[in-house]
C-alpha positions in Angstrom: 26.4 20.8 -59.8 23.0 19.1 -59.8 20.0 20.1 -57.8 20.4 17.0 -55.7 24.1 17.8 -54.8 23.2 21.4 -54.2 20.3 20.5 -51.9 22.5 17.9 -50.1 25.2 20.6 -49.5 22.6 23.1 -48.3 21.1 20.4 -45.9 24.4 19.5 -44.5 25.5 23.1 -44.1 22.5 23.8 -41.9 22.6 20.7 -39.9 26.3 20.5 -39.2 27.2 24.2 -39.0 27.5 24.4 -35.3 29.9 21.4 -35.0 27.9 19.9 -32.1 27.2 16.2 -31.9 23.5 16.5 -32.0 23.2 19.3 -34.6 19.6 18.9 -35.5 18.4 19.2 -32.0 20.7 22.2 -31.4 19.4 24.0 -34.5 15.8 23.2 -33.4 16.5 24.4 -29.9 18.0 27.7 -31.2 15.0 28.2 -33.4 12.6 27.7 -30.4 14.8 30.0 -28.3 14.7 32.6 -31.1 10.9 32.5 -31.4 10.8 33.0 -27.6 12.9 36.1 -27.8 10.7 37.5 -30.6 7.6 36.7 -28.6 9.0 38.5 -25.6 9.8 41.6 -27.7 6.3 41.6 -29.1 4.6 41.1 -25.7 6.7 43.8 -24.0 6.1 46.3 -26.9 9.8 46.5 -27.7 11.4 46.7 -31.1 13.2 44.2 -33.3 15.9 45.4 -35.6 17.3 43.4 -38.6 20.5 44.3 -40.3 22.6 43.0 -43.2 24.5 44.0 -46.3 23.8 43.1 -49.9 21.9 39.8 -50.1 21.7 39.8 -46.3 20.0 43.2 -46.4 17.4 41.7 -48.8 16.8 38.8 -46.4 16.5 41.3 -43.6 13.8 43.2 -45.5 11.9 40.0 -46.2 12.0 39.0 -42.5 10.8 42.4 -41.5 7.9 42.2 -43.9 6.9 38.8 -42.6 7.2 39.8 -38.9 5.3 43.1 -39.3 2.5 41.9 -41.6 2.1 38.3 -40.5 2.9 38.5 -36.7 2.4 42.1 -35.8 5.9 42.4 -34.4 7.5 45.9 -34.3 10.4 45.1 -36.7 12.6 47.6 -38.5 15.4 47.5 -41.0 18.0 50.2 -41.2 18.9 50.3 -44.9 16.7 53.1 -46.1 18.9 54.6 -48.8 19.0 58.3 -47.9 19.7 57.9 -44.2 22.1 55.0 -44.6 24.1 56.9 -47.2 24.0 60.1 -45.0 25.5 58.2 -42.1 28.0 56.5 -44.3 29.1 59.7 -45.9 29.1 61.9 -42.8 30.3 59.3 -40.2 31.5 56.1 -41.8 29.9 53.0 -43.3 31.4 51.0 -40.4 29.4 53.0 -38.0 26.2 53.5 -40.0 24.1 50.7 -38.4 25.5 51.6 -34.9 24.3 55.2 -35.5 20.8 53.9 -36.3 20.9 51.9 -33.1 22.1 54.8 -31.0 18.7 56.5 -31.8 16.5 53.5 -31.5 17.9 50.7 -29.4 16.8 50.3 -25.8 17.0 47.7 -23.1 14.8 44.7 -24.0 15.0 45.2 -27.8 16.3 42.5 -30.1 18.8 42.7 -33.0 19.0 40.1 -35.7 22.5 40.6 -37.4 23.1 38.8 -40.7 26.5 38.5 -42.3 27.6 35.7 -44.6 31.2 36.1 -43.7 30.6 37.1 -40.1 33.3 39.8 -40.5 31.4 42.8 -41.8 32.7 45.6 -39.6 29.4 47.6 -39.6 27.5 44.5 -38.5 30.0 43.6 -35.8 30.0 47.2 -34.4 26.2 47.3 -34.4 26.0 43.9 -32.6 28.4 45.0 -29.9 26.6 48.3 -29.5 23.2 46.6 -29.2 24.6 44.3 -26.4 25.9 47.4 -24.6 22.4 48.9 -24.8 20.8 45.8 -23.2 19.4 44.3 -26.4 19.4 40.6 -27.1 21.2 39.6 -30.3 20.7 36.7 -32.7 23.4 36.3 -35.3 23.5 34.6 -38.6 26.9 33.9 -40.2 28.8 31.4 -42.3 32.2 30.9 -44.1 34.9 30.5 -41.5 34.0 28.8 -38.2 36.1 31.4 -36.4 34.3 34.4 -37.7 33.7 37.0 -34.9 30.0 37.4 -35.3 29.4 33.7 -34.6 30.2 34.3 -30.9 28.5 37.7 -30.4 24.9 36.7 -30.0 22.8 35.3 -27.3 21.8 32.8 -30.1 24.1 32.2 -33.0 23.2 30.4 -36.3 26.3 29.4 -38.2 26.2 27.8 -41.7 29.3 25.7 -42.5 29.9 26.8 -46.1 32.1 29.3 -48.0 29.6 29.7 -50.8 27.3 32.8 -50.6 24.4 31.0 -52.2 24.4 28.2 -49.7 24.9 30.5 -46.7 22.3 33.0 -47.7 19.8 30.3 -48.6 20.3 28.6 -45.3 19.9 31.9 -43.4 16.6 32.5 -45.3 15.4 29.0 -44.6 16.1 29.3 -40.9 14.6 32.8 -40.7 11.5 31.7 -42.6 11.1 28.8 -40.1 11.4 31.3 -37.2 9.0 33.8 -38.7 6.4 31.1 -39.7 6.4 29.8 -36.1 5.9 33.3 -34.7 3.1 34.0 -37.3 1.3 30.8 -36.4 1.5 31.6 -32.7 -0.1 35.0 -33.2 
């Protein structure tokens, strides 16, 4: 695969992921709506939580850094090794992020849930729990268009690809766009 073909695949996966006729405007509108949710969280002194597994956890950490340092948003990730492994060992890995949220989440908070497959049980349980608690949810998923995470958020970003590299890169690009907009508004 050449760089040109990889970039073309990445570009198409972002633009045509949501299967709508006017994909670019829909992605743009969702980015604007996402920045609005983050702005509301910041202005109301609420919290933003970002979760993911593996590469998605790395993306979550990067987004948290950018939002805290660059935009002064109260953003948290829940993959601190000792606590995450304690919850995983004592309760279950499927419930680990949900347990974090049971302590922190409150009405008006925001959860960004990232899962390439959109089928990670711990991410799905956390997203459902956050909604029950009155949090807004933004999801990032890929792979199959019928993945359950794709329909769980108030805003849902879907990348039409079954390749981890394409999905994770697209998620990172969209999240960088969102955080850069929020940083420049601050």
